[in-house]
Steps between C-alpha positions, in 0.01 A plus 500: 500500500277745671606772747415285802733218369775751430494634852497151654817405320685803546868410586481665843197288590648174371822553692306573826308179456807303449657652818191425701501139397867470574446623842202291582630171375699266720821411308719185544848545616629418155268756335572791732822628340350513157175653627711770686696578180179527299337719786795736478458532123140571534553768764773669259248484215223656720738776606594557127132536394447740797790717392385499134184683619234285309236624733553867420 
């Protein structure tokens, strides 16, 4: 894995991609509760990474 690949797969970027897809997709009424739960988990993980100071 080269430097460019490593940056593209940084946890922060992966989580942001997931959040973007979740927000842009139209979910069925049956899927919404599960998507909402996963969205909440992804936001918490993003906050945890931010607090850890990986970019410093």
